[in-house]
MARMI-371061 format. One record per residue (C-alpha): residue number from 0; z, x, y. Coordinates in steps of 0.02 Angstrom, whole numbers, always signed. Layout:
# MARMI-371061
[NUM; [Z; X; Y]],
...
//
This chain:
# MARMI-371061
[0; [-211; -1538; +1938]],
[1; [-187; -1565; +2148]],
[2; [-115; -1418; +2244]],
[3; [+45; -1445; +2327]],
[4; [+6; -1482; +2517]],
[5; [+173; -1369; +2563]],
[6; [+126; -1249; +2443]],
[7; [-42; -1211; +2534]],
[8; [+55; -1197; +2707]],
[9; [+149; -1055; +2627]],
[10; [-9; -1000; +2567]],
[11; [-100; -1015; +2734]],
[12; [+49; -941; +2827]],
[13; [+48; -788; +2728]],
[14; [-118; -783; +2772]],
[15; [-130; -794; +2948]],
[16; [+11; -681; +2948]],
[17; [-96; -528; +2905]],
[18; [-266; -598; +2987]],
[19; [-221; -568; +3156]],
[20; [-190; -392; +3123]],
[21; [-339; -359; +2995]],
[22; [-538; -316; +3010]],
[23; [-646; -463; +2943]],
[24; [-659; -368; +2761]],
[25; [-507; -361; +2756]],
[26; [-477; -558; +2800]],
[27; [-628; -599; +2667]],
[28; [-518; -508; +2529]],
[29; [-361; -598; +2584]],
[30; [-456; -766; +2590]],
[31; [-482; -705; +2411]],
[32; [-298; -682; +2376]],
[33; [-284; -843; +2446]],
[34; [-387; -952; +2327]],
[35; [-284; -869; +2174]],
[36; [-111; -903; +2270]],
[37; [-124; -1056; +2269]],
[38; [-200; -1096; +2110]],
[39; [-63; -1004; +2035]],
[40; [+62; -1137; +2103]],
[41; [+196; -1134; +1953]],
[42; [+220; -922; +1997]],
[43; [+193; -897; +2182]],
[44; [+122; -719; +2208]],
[45; [+139; -643; +2380]],
[46; [-27; -563; +2463]],
[47; [+81; -402; +2461]],
[48; [+77; -421; +2284]],
[49; [-83; -455; +2267]],
[50; [-134; -318; +2362]],
[51; [-50; -197; +2253]],
[52; [-127; -280; +2095]],
[53; [-298; -248; +2182]],
[54; [-351; -423; +2183]],
[55; [-381; -399; +2377]],
[56; [-540; -304; +2334]],
[57; [-620; -477; +2242]],
[58; [-746; -577; +2289]],
[59; [-709; -766; +2271]],
[60; [-829; -808; +2159]],
[61; [-770; -688; +2029]],
[62; [-590; -750; +2075]],
[63; [-655; -930; +2034]],
[64; [-727; -851; +1868]],
[65; [-552; -774; +1829]],
[66; [-456; -922; +1849]],
[67; [-592; -1054; +1777]],
[68; [-588; -930; +1635]],
[69; [-402; -959; +1593]],
[70; [-386; -1133; +1621]],
[71; [-508; -1160; +1471]],
[72; [-362; -1114; +1390]],
[73; [-181; -1179; +1335]],
[74; [-115; -1015; +1440]],
[75; [+65; -1084; +1417]],
[76; [+135; -913; +1351]],
[77; [+45; -814; +1490]],
[78; [+134; -741; +1628]],
[79; [+13; -764; +1775]],
[80; [+89; -603; +1854]],
[81; [+32; -508; +1707]],
[82; [-123; -611; +1713]],
[83; [-168; -552; +1898]],
[84; [-98; -356; +1856]],
[85; [-240; -343; +1715]],
[86; [-386; -377; +1827]],
[87; [-460; -236; +1940]],
[88; [-631; -240; +2072]],
[89; [-739; -137; +2143]],
[90; [-689; -103; +2318]],
[91; [-864; -84; +2378]],
[92; [-947; -231; +2280]],
[93; [-767; -349; +2248]],
[94; [-848; -379; +2075]],
[95; [-739; -378; +1926]],
[96; [-736; -220; +1842]],
[97; [-586; -230; +1724]],
[98; [-487; -351; +1630]],
[99; [-330; -337; +1530]],
[100; [-247; -475; +1466]],
[101; [-101; -504; +1407]],
[102; [-52; -508; +1225]],
[103; [-16; -690; +1183]],
[104; [-104; -768; +1328]],
[105; [-217; -875; +1281]],
[106; [-234; -983; +1144]],
[107; [-402; -1083; +1106]],
[108; [-590; -1087; +1058]],
[109; [-697; -955; +1172]],
[110; [-846; -1024; +1206]],
[111; [-1037; -980; +1236]],
[112; [-1020; -1041; +1413]],
[113; [-869; -978; +1458]],
[114; [-840; -922; +1650]],
[115; [-787; -755; +1580]],
[116; [-968; -700; +1527]],
[117; [-988; -725; +1738]],
[118; [-922; -589; +1767]],
[119; [-1051; -473; +1708]],
[120; [-975; -311; +1812]],
[121; [-858; -278; +1678]],
[122; [-830; -112; +1617]],
[123; [-669; -118; +1526]],
[124; [-625; -304; +1432]],
[125; [-476; -304; +1338]],
[126; [-445; -455; +1253]],
[127; [-337; -418; +1105]],
[128; [-205; -513; +1023]],
[129; [-236; -657; +1093]],
[130; [-271; -835; +981]],
[131; [-470; -897; +984]],
[132; [-432; -940; +787]],
[133; [-612; -995; +722]],
[134; [-686; -961; +868]],
[135; [-891; -843; +810]],
[136; [-897; -712; +924]],
[137; [-996; -786; +1061]],
[138; [-1174; -727; +1122]],
[139; [-1142; -696; +1282]],
[140; [-1051; -558; +1261]],
[141; [-1211; -476; +1277]],
[142; [-1229; -533; +1478]],
[143; [-1104; -401; +1499]],
[144; [-1219; -261; +1469]],
[145; [-1114; -149; +1602]],
[146; [-984; -146; +1470]],
[147; [-897; +54; +1413]],
[148; [-751; -16; +1352]],
[149; [-714; -182; +1222]],
[150; [-562; -239; +1133]],
[151; [-558; -377; +1020]],
[152; [-434; -358; +901]],
[153; [-331; -468; +833]],
[154; [-424; -614; +915]],
[155; [-428; -726; +750]],
[156; [-654; -723; +797]],
[157; [-756; -773; +621]],
[158; [-927; -759; +567]],
[159; [-1040; -624; +610]],
[160; [-1069; -511; +738]],
[161; [-1212; -567; +844]],
[162; [-1353; -489; +891]],
[163; [-1348; -500; +1079]],
[164; [-1219; -342; +1041]],
[165; [-1364; -251; +1034]],
[166; [-1397; -248; +1206]],
[167; [-1217; -163; +1248]],
[168; [-1298; -13; +1279]],
[169; [-1167; +70; +1369]],
[170; [-1016; +41; +1260]],
[171; [-916; +208; +1220]],
[172; [-775; +105; +1144]],
[173; [-804; -69; +1033]],
[174; [-635; -135; +920]],
[175; [-663; -284; +843]],
[176; [-520; -238; +713]],
[177; [-393; -376; +633]],
[178; [-538; -527; +618]],
[179; [-615; -632; +500]],
[180; [-783; -583; +538]],
[181; [-896; -550; +392]],
[182; [-1084; -483; +345]],
[183; [-1141; -333; +316]],
[184; [-1115; -159; +426]],
[185; [-1169; -221; +584]],
[186; [-1342; -198; +627]],
[187; [-1323; -246; +788]],
[188; [-1200; -92; +835]],
[189; [-1377; +4; +787]],
[190; [-1441; +123; +938]],
[191; [-1268; +172; +1021]],
[192; [-1294; +333; +1063]],
[193; [-1155; +338; +1178]],
[194; [-1027; +245; +1070]],
[195; [-888; +357; +1012]],
[196; [-753; +233; +948]],
[197; [-778; +110; +828]],
[198; [-636; +2; +718]],
[199; [-717; -141; +625]],
[200; [-542; -108; +506]],
[201; [-456; -276; +425]],
[202; [-611; -404; +423]],
[203; [-710; -453; +295]],
[204; [-864; -331; +293]],
[205; [-944; -306; +134]],
[206; [-1093; -233; +52]],
[207; [-1137; -62; +56]],
[208; [-1085; +59; +179]],
[209; [-1233; +142; +271]],
[210; [-1170; +173; +430]],
[211; [-1344; +187; +558]],
[212; [-1416; +342; +612]],
[213; [-1403; +305; +800]],
[214; [-1229; +313; +784]],
[215; [-1235; +524; +797]],
[216; [-1100; +505; +935]],
[217; [-973; +419; +846]],
[218; [-806; +522; +843]],
[219; [-670; +398; +792]],
[220; [-727; +262; +657]],
[221; [-605; +152; +572]],
[222; [-669; +52; +434]],
[223; [-507; +21; +334]],
[224; [-470; -156; +240]],
[225; [-643; -220; +234]],
[226; [-751; -267; +65]],
[227; [-855; -115; +61]],
[228; [-910; -88; -110]],
[229; [-1021; +54; -217]],
[230; [-1045; +224; -166]],
[231; [-1078; +294; -1]],
[232; [-1233; +336; +63]],
[233; [-1297; +491; +118]],
[234; [-1318; +433; +301]],
[235; [-1126; +455; +323]],
[236; [-1160; +649; +329]],
[237; [-1264; +634; +484]],
[238; [-1099; +574; +608]],
[239; [-1070; +764; +625]],
[240; [-964; +720; +773]],
[241; [-848; +626; +657]],
[242; [-639; +682; +685]],
[243; [-579; +513; +623]],
[244; [-652; +438; +473]],
[245; [-526; +295; +405]],
[246; [-615; +189; +228]],
[247; [-444; +145; +178]],
[248; [-423; -2; +75]],
[249; [-600; -58; +20]],
[250; [-688; -44; -152]],
[251; [-793; +125; -152]],
[252; [-834; +224; -268]],
[253; [-902; +373; -353]],
[254; [-854; +519; -292]],
[255; [-848; +604; -129]],
[256; [-991; +647; -34]],
[257; [-1031; +797; +30]],
[258; [-946; +809; +192]],
[259; [-983; +981; +239]],
[260; [-1092; +945; +383]],
[261; [-935; +845; +467]],
[262; [-868; +1006; +548]],
[263; [-764; +913; +655]],
[264; [-679; +806; +552]],
[265; [-474; +822; +574]],
[266; [-418; +644; +480]],
[267; [-472; +585; +326]],
[268; [-400; +410; +241]],
[269; [-484; +352; +72]],
[270; [-317; +265; +33]],
[271; [-356; +120; -110]],
[272; [-527; +133; -159]],
[273; [-608; +194; -317]],
[274; [-658; +355; -290]],
[275; [-671; +478; -476]],
[276; [-682; +633; -517]],
[277; [-634; +818; -458]],
[278; [-615; +849; -253]],
[279; [-739; +974; -189]],
[280; [-690; +1135; -162]],
[281; [-711; +1124; +15]],
[282; [-606; +968; +52]],
[283; [-435; +1085; +78]],
[284; [-512; +1212; +197]],
[285; [-651; +1100; +313]],
[286; [-605; +1207; +488]],
[287; [-508; +1067; +550]],
[288; [-458; +958; +441]],
[289; [-259; +929; +456]],
[290; [-213; +751; +403]],
[291; [-315; +706; +206]],
[292; [-224; +553; +127]],
[293; [-328; +528; -43]],
[294; [-195; +386; -132]],
[295; [-222; +256; -246]],
[296; [-403; +314; -321]],
[297; [-444; +402; -512]],
[298; [-480; +573; -470]],
[299; [-446; +713; -575]],
[300; [-441; +892; -636]],
[301; [-421; +1040; -537]],
[302; [-452; +1101; -369]],
[303; [-562; +1264; -389]],
[304; [-511; +1350; -227]],
[305; [-510; +1541; -197]],
[306; [-343; +1629; -112]],
[307; [-429; +1681; +51]],
[308; [-509; +1504; +72]],
[309; [-333; +1441; +65]],
[310; [-288; +1553; +188]],
[311; [-409; +1492; +309]],
[312; [-317; +1304; +266]],
[313; [-276; +1210; +437]],
[314; [-193; +1072; +307]],
[315; [-29; +972; +364]],
[316; [-39; +817; +277]],
[317; [-96; +825; +86]],
[318; [-54; +657; +21]],
[319; [-128; +633; -172]],
[320; [+2; +513; -223]],
[321; [-76; +385; -370]],
[322; [-195; +490; -437]],
[323; [-234; +573; -599]],
[324; [-247; +764; -580]],
[325; [-102; +777; -709]],
[326; [-18; +934; -640]],
[327; [-168; +1021; -616]],
[328; [-163; +1049; -453]],
[329; [+21; +1091; -419]],
[330; [-46; +1279; -389]],
[331; [-158; +1259; -283]],
[332; [-39; +1159; -173]],
[333; [+69; +1281; -169]],
[334; [-35; +1398; -89]],
[335; [-76; +1277; +64]],
[336; [+57; +1367; +184]],
[337; [+40; +1257; +336]],
[338; [+90; +1093; +262]],
[339; [+227; +995; +298]],
[340; [+216; +838; +223]],
[341; [+174; +811; +33]],
[342; [+135; +660; -75]],
[343; [+123; +697; -253]],
[344; [+188; +529; -331]],
[345; [+150; +469; -492]],
[346; [+22; +606; -569]],
[347; [+44; +561; -757]],
[348; [+108; +735; -751]],
[349; [+157; +766; -937]],
[350; [+296; +909; -908]],
[351; [+437; +918; -770]],
[352; [+378; +983; -608]],
[353; [+509; +1125; -547]],
[354; [+525; +1116; -369]],
[355; [+530; +1289; -353]],
[356; [+349; +1288; -366]],
[357; [+348; +1245; -184]],
[358; [+487; +1386; -107]],
[359; [+379; +1536; -113]],
[360; [+259; +1473; +19]],
[361; [+309; +1337; +121]],
[362; [+416; +1369; +239]],
[363; [+366; +1218; +359]],
[364; [+379; +1084; +252]],
[365; [+464; +922; +320]],
[366; [+428; +798; +182]],
[367; [+403; +794; -8]],
[368; [+400; +624; -114]],
[369; [+367; +685; -294]],
[370; [+409; +479; -359]],
[371; [+365; +437; -517]],
[372; [+365; +611; -617]],
[373; [+508; +696; -692]],
[374; [+584; +824; -602]],
[375; [+646; +993; -686]],
[376; [+848; +946; -694]],
[377; [+876; +1145; -660]],
[378; [+771; +1136; -517]],
[379; [+891; +1011; -429]],
[380; [+1022; +1141; -418]],
[381; [+1095; +1206; -245]],
[382; [+1000; +1392; -301]],
[383; [+816; +1331; -311]],
[384; [+782; +1397; -157]],
[385; [+689; +1229; -88]],
[386; [+611; +1243; +80]],
[387; [+774; +1216; +192]],
[388; [+657; +1143; +336]],
[389; [+641; +993; +217]],
[390; [+688; +828; +291]],
[391; [+623; +706; +195]],
[392; [+626; +682; +14]],
[393; [+568; +558; -96]],
[394; [+623; +562; -261]],
[395; [+605; +363; -348]],
[396; [+570; +328; -528]],
[397; [+608; +515; -568]],
[398; [+754; +474; -703]],
[399; [+880; +586; -601]],
[400; [+1032; +572; -700]],
[401; [+1159; +629; -552]],
[402; [+1148; +679; -363]],
[403; [+1061; +836; -317]],
[404; [+1173; +982; -291]],
[405; [+1050; +1047; -160]],
[406; [+1103; +919; -59]],
[407; [+1220; +1031; +8]],
[408; [+1088; +1184; +35]],
[409; [+965; +1055; +133]],
[410; [+1037; +1069; +309]],
[411; [+909; +967; +405]],
[412; [+878; +847; +272]],
[413; [+881; +685; +364]],
[414; [+798; +529; +228]],
[415; [+832; +546; +40]],
[416; [+797; +364; -25]],
[417; [+774; +265; -177]],
[418; [+861; +396; -322]],
[419; [+829; +315; -486]],
[420; [+976; +306; -611]],
[421; [+969; +169; -731]],
[422; [+1138; +107; -767]],
[423; [+1235; +276; -713]],
[424; [+1373; +276; -592]],
[425; [+1426; +404; -468]],
[426; [+1570; +497; -537]],
[427; [+1563; +642; -487]],
[428; [+1438; +660; -335]],
[429; [+1548; +591; -201]],
[430; [+1574; +798; -142]],
[431; [+1378; +811; -127]],
[432; [+1372; +642; -21]],
[433; [+1515; +715; +94]],
[434; [+1471; +873; +132]],
[435; [+1261; +852; +159]],
[436; [+1158; +833; +322]],
[437; [+1084; +684; +260]],
[438; [+1049; +521; +395]],
[439; [+958; +380; +279]],
[440; [+1032; +362; +126]],
[441; [+933; +227; -15]],
[442; [+1026; +178; -160]],
[443; [+912; +13; -202]],
[444; [+867; -49; -367]],
[445; [+956; +32; -462]],
[446; [+1106; +1; -588]],
[447; [+1247; +110; -509]],
[448; [+1412; +42; -554]],
[449; [+1599; +70; -472]],
[450; [+1659; +93; -314]],
[451; [+1538; +157; -184]],
[452; [+1543; +323; -127]],
[453; [+1628; +406; +24]],
[454; [+1494; +445; +147]],
[455; [+1429; +602; +256]],
[456; [+1483; +599; +451]],
[457; [+1336; +590; +478]],
[458; [+1248; +442; +392]],
[459; [+1154; +322; +486]],
[460; [+1083; +217; +383]],
[461; [+1152; +154; +203]],
[462; [+1031; +28; +72]],
[463; [+1127; -6; -88]],
[464; [+1057; -166; -139]],
[465; [+1012; -221; -286]],
[466; [+1163; -138; -373]],
[467; [+1340; -164; -463]],
[468; [+1441; -91; -361]],
[469; [+1625; -161; -335]],
[470; [+1798; -175; -281]],
[471; [+1819; -176; -77]],
[472; [+1710; -120; +60]],
[473; [+1785; +91; +92]],
[474; [+1871; +99; +235]],
[475; [+1781; +262; +247]],
[476; [+1660; +158; +326]],
[477; [+1759; +138; +474]],
[478; [+1767; +312; +499]],
[479; [+1589; +344; +484]],
[480; [+1573; +189; +619]],
[481; [+1521; +276; +762]],
[482; [+1358; +343; +670]],
[483; [+1326; +217; +543]],
[484; [+1173; +113; +612]],
[485; [+1148; +1; +451]],
[486; [+1207; -58; +287]],
[487; [+1156; -146; +153]],
[488; [+1274; -196; +28]],
[489; [+1168; -352; -28]],
[490; [+1183; -392; -216]],
[491; [+1308; -287; -268]],
[492; [+1465; -377; -339]],
[493; [+1578; -319; -186]],
[494; [+1735; -382; -168]],
[495; [+1876; -440; -36]],
[496; [+1875; -444; +161]],
[497; [+1740; -403; +305]],
[498; [+1822; -250; +392]],
[499; [+1824; -300; +575]],
[500; [+1760; -102; +614]],
[501; [+1594; -162; +550]],
[502; [+1560; -237; +724]],
[503; [+1480; -78; +814]],
[504; [+1335; -100; +672]],
[505; [+1153; -166; +715]],
[506; [+1108; -219; +552]],
[507; [+1245; -284; +417]],
[508; [+1188; -334; +237]],
[509; [+1334; -423; +131]],
[510; [+1214; -553; +63]],
[511; [+1266; -607; -139]],
[512; [+1435; -522; -157]],
[513; [+1611; -609; -176]],
[514; [+1682; -582; -8]],
[515; [+1823; -691; +51]],
[516; [+1906; -722; +188]],
[517; [+1821; -786; +370]],
[518; [+1699; -689; +464]],
[519; [+1815; -579; +604]],
[520; [+1797; -602; +769]],
[521; [+1756; -440; +785]],
[522; [+1637; -418; +938]],
[523; [+1669; -351; +1094]],
[524; [+1545; -356; +1239]],
[525; [+1379; -271; +1222]],
[526; [+1366; -270; +1033]],
[527; [+1216; -200; +963]],
[528; [+1206; -304; +813]],
[529; [+1044; -373; +781]],
[530; [+1056; -436; +590]],
[531; [+1195; -525; +505]],
[532; [+1176; -582; +346]],
[533; [+1307; -625; +239]],
[534; [+1250; -785; +143]],
[535; [+1310; -823; -33]],
[536; [+1485; -754; -26]],
[537; [+1644; -865; -17]],
[538; [+1690; -841; +158]],
[539; [+1796; -970; +230]],
[540; [+1864; -1029; +421]],
[541; [+1731; -1038; +576]],
[542; [+1587; -958; +640]],
[543; [+1639; -810; +758]],
[544; [+1617; -837; +946]],
[545; [+1605; -671; +980]],
[546; [+1425; -690; +941]],
[547; [+1389; -722; +1101]],
[548; [+1430; -547; +1152]],
[549; [+1286; -489; +1033]],
[550; [+1132; -496; +1143]],
[551; [+1022; -421; +1036]],
[552; [+1068; -544; +880]],
[553; [+886; -589; +819]],
[554; [+954; -651; +638]],
[555; [+1089; -752; +569]],
[556; [+1126; -800; +376]],
[557; [+1295; -877; +339]],
[558; [+1201; -984; +203]],
[559; [+1323; -1058; +38]],
[560; [+1503; -1012; +94]],
[561; [+1625; -1114; +125]],
[562; [+1625; -1119; +311]],
[563; [+1679; -1247; +404]],
[564; [+1637; -1270; +582]],
[565; [+1524; -1378; +723]],
[566; [+1350; -1351; +749]],
[567; [+1338; -1185; +869]],
[568; [+1277; -1253; +1018]],
[569; [+1337; -1102; +1118]],
[570; [+1239; -983; +1027]],
[571; [+1104; -1042; +1126]],
[572; [+1143; -911; +1245]],
[573; [+1072; -790; +1119]],
[574; [+898; -798; +1192]],
[575; [+833; -679; +1065]],
[576; [+891; -770; +915]],
[577; [+753; -822; +796]],
[578; [+835; -835; +621]],
[579; [+970; -974; +600]],
[580; [+1042; -1016; +423]],
[581; [+1175; -1142; +407]],
[582; [+1136; -1225; +239]],
[583; [+1265; -1258; +99]],
[584; [+1423; -1264; +207]],
[585; [+1552; -1387; +250]],
[586; [+1479; -1388; +436]],
[587; [+1489; -1565; +525]],
[588; [+1462; -1663; +686]],
[589; [+1318; -1716; +777]],
[590; [+1164; -1572; +781]],
[591; [+1107; -1649; +935]],
[592; [+1182; -1598; +1125]],
[593; [+1305; -1717; +1193]],
[594; [+1186; -1747; +1349]],
[595; [+1037; -1814; +1209]],
[596; [+929; -1675; +1287]],
[597; [+806; -1556; +1195]],
[598; [+878; -1410; +1074]],
[599; [+895; -1251; +1141]],
[600; [+851; -1072; +1064]],
[601; [+668; -1032; +1132]],
[602; [+644; -913; +1011]],
[603; [+698; -993; +868]],
[604; [+572; -958; +705]],
[605; [+691; -1026; +565]],
[606; [+841; -1173; +580]],
[607; [+925; -1212; +397]],
[608; [+1057; -1322; +415]],
[609; [+1036; -1417; +238]],
[610; [+1157; -1470; +144]],
[611; [+1293; -1498; +254]],
[612; [+1389; -1661; +357]],
[613; [+1282; -1667; +515]],
[614; [+1267; -1836; +568]],
[615; [+1185; -1957; +703]],
[616; [+1021; -1965; +791]],
[617; [+904; -1856; +858]],
[618; [+817; -1875; +1018]],
[619; [+630; -1888; +1044]],
[620; [+609; -1745; +1136]],
[621; [+738; -1630; +1019]],
[622; [+610; -1488; +998]],
[623; [+532; -1490; +1174]],
[624; [+598; -1322; +1231]],
[625; [+581; -1240; +1045]],
[626; [+430; -1131; +1077]],
[627; [+430; -990; +942]],
[628; [+301; -872; +964]],
[629; [+158; -837; +865]],
[630; [+182; -699; +726]],
[631; [+157; -543; +810]],
[632; [+59; -366; +747]],
[633; [+107; -206; +775]],
[634; [+11; -68; +834]],
[635; [-73; -46; +661]],
[636; [-109; -235; +684]],
[637; [-7; -273; +502]],
[638; [+137; -400; +576]],
[639; [+309; -330; +620]],
[640; [+382; -337; +425]],
[641; [+572; -283; +483]],
[642; [+695; -325; +607]],
[643; [+764; -122; +605]],
[644; [+628; +39; +574]],
[645; [+694; +230; +543]],
[646; [+590; +349; +450]],
[647; [+549; +290; +280]],
[648; [+699; +158; +274]],
[649; [+633; -11; +326]],
[650; [+750; -147; +329]],
[651; [+672; -321; +279]],
[652; [+787; -498; +332]],
[653; [+777; -619; +199]],
[654; [+805; -786; +174]],
[655; [+822; -934; +27]],
[656; [+706; -1062; +39]],
[657; [+692; -1226; -62]],
[658; [+548; -1319; -95]],
[659; [+533; -1468; -209]],
[660; [+711; -1418; -293]],
[661; [+644; -1237; -319]],
[662; [+730; -1096; -215]],
[663; [+635; -960; -180]],
[664; [+660; -807; -107]],
[665; [+584; -776; +70]],
[666; [+581; -570; +130]],
[667; [+516; -508; +304]],
[668; [+569; -669; +356]],
[669; [+600; -637; +542]],
[670; [+441; -635; +566]],
[671; [+328; -696; +415]],
[672; [+380; -885; +425]],
[673; [+428; -1021; +543]],
[674; [+516; -1159; +448]],
[675; [+669; -1319; +475]],
[676; [+759; -1384; +354]],
[677; [+884; -1518; +408]],
[678; [+895; -1586; +214]],
[679; [+1035; -1637; +116]],
[680; [+1137; -1707; +283]],
[681; [+1184; -1895; +362]],
[682; [+1047; -1877; +516]],
[683; [+974; -2054; +531]],
[684; [+878; -2141; +670]],
[685; [+697; -2095; +705]],
[686; [+613; -1930; +685]],
[687; [+582; -1828; +860]],
[688; [+413; -1859; +901]],
[689; [+404; -1693; +974]],
[690; [+413; -1608; +802]],
[691; [+223; -1639; +842]],
[692; [+230; -1482; +975]],
[693; [+274; -1349; +830]],
[694; [+92; -1267; +845]],
[695; [+183; -1117; +705]],
[696; [+283; -1226; +589]],
[697; [+246; -1181; +411]],
[698; [+385; -1278; +314]],
[699; [+477; -1445; +376]],
[700; [+600; -1535; +248]],
[701; [+676; -1670; +306]],
[702; [+749; -1759; +132]],
[703; [+889; -1821; +97]],
[704; [+941; -1902; +241]],
[705; [+923; -2084; +333]],
[706; [+786; -2070; +433]],
[707; [+685; -2248; +469]],
[708; [+550; -2290; +562]],
[709; [+348; -2217; +591]],
[710; [+307; -2012; +522]],
[711; [+251; -1954; +692]],
//
């Protein structure tokens, strides 16, 4: 499109003010900056800003290629300043040497003739977390043969790695993780003597795992979450520089191959494969091994290691859960004195485990998971002599009848998640909790009955969903409100009113109880609330206007109550609001703004207002401002599962979805779903044409209204 003449004048004025006092080379750099300045009309960048970001060193042809590359895609989600700040040029040649795109900047197909491949002096390229969905990896990457670092993770690339990748002989780091790439272990990655870090995780690679011998310089290799199968070939023992090897979540079989030659190995992950047999004796005593995760396999038998060898072990994290050791490894594990993290969950041990087996030598132990095993009741007493350093203790499905008295002696204990105590009450355990130092207490998915226990003053997170607790929310919680951050009492039988003291919390989950009264207007300026879920209760009145004071609010669910109010247009000031469910209440009036303009709420991904009494028309531009972002991933590439995480506790937001008359519960709603449900109201007129702009929408329900005309 044409550039605004007034804007060009402003750019020229900036240029001439500098050119009077600069040398010819600097004037050329500034002219290059001027070109960029005029192209980015919608977000004016001063010459000062360009100089700071390094664009002043870029040649005009390089800037032209950068601009054309950006114009090949839908870049509405791209901040121009961020795009510019990710570029660096060589101060002498003016060639682009580094390009680091912001996440979510570009959307579209990366073509083989893209202007990107004109930047042939690139040494560092990071395109990760952009949307090139269904694009094959272009062969043009082979033109960038000076590349030393290449990040292409979470881009939606499909197909096989092209043979042109064999030209990238200078690569030291290659990350192709979190795509949909297929084929055997990529042969074009051969002859990579300089390659030290390679990640192919979370793709669809398959076949035998036979790394090329020319990858002998690799120090880090991630191949997790693929479909490699069969036994690992002996060629992996040639990768003698490896320090980190991740093969989790494949279909690898057989015993662990000899790895003695990998003397630098410090991290080994083989989680969720089909390995069998006993563990080799050397695996616990390799010179630098500190993290060993073998969970979810079929390992058996004891580990025969001499006491003198065990004394040289550097292991800190030993995760052996979900195997078939049957208790024959407890004595060996107890002698690994450097351990800080042990997972022995679900080992099919036929006899009760005595905590005291870990007490004599594991003085540095911080985390212990014995879930799925039987625990000796005597070892749960206050004098069990368990390591006092323990901070995280996990005893899920251990059939424990009472709260362990050892809580009193573990003064550093922060997390005591998920006790399994089917059909029991908390009688007699209140004193244990009050005097403990537990920060995180997870009682979820049990059958605890009666009143809620009195909590310790140190409590930060209480998870107690899916129990049979009764009575009012105890006022003792109010005295803990200065430390309490998360309260989850969903799916119980709690009654009475919602206390005002909950206004200080970050997460309030009271879904599916029998609470009455109105939602208190309790939130003061600066409130940190992020999640409010009070669905399926008997609440009345109106939505509290003080929710506007919760500037971090992301999730509001008040569905299936008796709230009588108008549509909360005032909540559009909550810039981070992503989920709003008002279904099955007594809301009434118009759902379109009075000025017939577009709906606010730019970050909304879920809007459910079904089965109310909303009326009126929806203007054609109703959804124009709805720019719900695409689903994001965390540093491991996985979708964010929760809005609040702390240690081993993760809070999952939940909504009830209705599809063809069926009701379904959707967890991880905050990041795994995008939906609009306006069904069961009295809306009329035409369906807004702007609904077609909602590219990330998964479900749309407009049924049982009075819409007319054509379907957009």
